[in-house]
N, C-alpha and C positions, 0 to 999 in steps of 0.2 A: 402181420396179422392184426396186431393191436392198433396200428395206424389206420388200417382199412376199416376196422370196427368203429373207430372214432369218427372217421369221415362219414361213414354210413349213418351213424347216430346223428351227427350234426346236419346231414342232408335231410334226414327224416324230420328232425326238429324244425328245420327251416321250412319244409313243405307244410307242416302242421301250422306254423305261424303265418305263412302266406294264406293258407286256407281260412284260418281264423280271421285274418284281416279282411279278406274278401267277403266273408260271411257277415261281418259286422260293419258294413260300410254305410248303414243308415244313420243320418244325423241325430244326435241327442243333445239336450241342453244341459250344460253344467252351470248351475247357479252358484255364484261365488259367495253370496251372503244369503243363506237360507232363512234368516230371521226377518228379512225385509219383505215388503209386499211383493208378491210374485210378479206383478206387472212392472214394477220399477227396479227390481233386483238386477244387478249386472250379471250377465250370463254369457257363456261361450257356447256356440253350436259347432260341433264337429262330429265326425264318425266316432263310434264307440271305441274302435280299435286304436285311434289316436290317443284317447285318454288312457286306455289300458297299457299301451306301449310306453306312453309318457310316464305313467306310474311305475312301470317296471324299470325304466331307465333311471328315474329318480331314486328308486330303491337300491339299484346297483351302485349308483354314485354315493348314496348315503352309507351303504355298507362298506364301500371302499374307504370313504373318509373316516368312518368310525374305526375301522381296522388300522388305518394308517396312524391316526391319532393315538390309538391304544398301544401301538408298538413304538411310540416315541421314546419311551424309557430305554428300550433295548437298543435303538439307534444311538442314543446318547452314550450308553455304556460302551457300545462298539467304538464310537469315536474316541472316547477317553482311553480305552484299552489300546487302540491303535497308536495314539500319541505316546502312551507309556512304553509300548513295545518299540517304537522308533527311538525313544530316548535310551532305552536299555541296549538296543542294537548299536547305536552310535557309541555309547560308553564301552561296550565290549570290543568294538573295533579299535577304539583309542587305546584300551588296555593291551590288546593284542599287538598293536604297533609298538607300544612302549616296551613290552616284554621282548619283542624281537630285537629292538634296538639295544637292550641292556644285556641280553644273554650272549656270552662269547660263542663264537662259531668254532666248531672243531677244526683242528688244523688239517690242511689238505695232505693227502698221502704224498710221499716223495715221488718225484717224477722218475719214471723208469724209462730207460732207453729200450727201444725195440731190439730184439735179437736179430743179428744178421746171419744169414745162412752162409755156409762155407762154400757153397757151389758157385 
């Protein structure tokens, strides 16, 4: 049921975005330097939805990059902890092998002959 609701929500969101893009297809001018004279200022003309979706995409990428850089400390700690755990595991295995080699093994029980039946 949860998966169905997720798919339904994403479908509705997609329909809204498509309707928004179709409704905003008239070209607008994006002036790169607003302080220059309007006649000579470099500009880009495109539908408004292109600029809005571009800004949304840039915001998602900027958020992802910020989160990734902010979590760098935890990734570094995880790498160091993993290396330390590997060292401790290797040392424990070496000690276990050394302990097994030095401990005497208990003697085997005396071999018994199987009983024979008299029949």
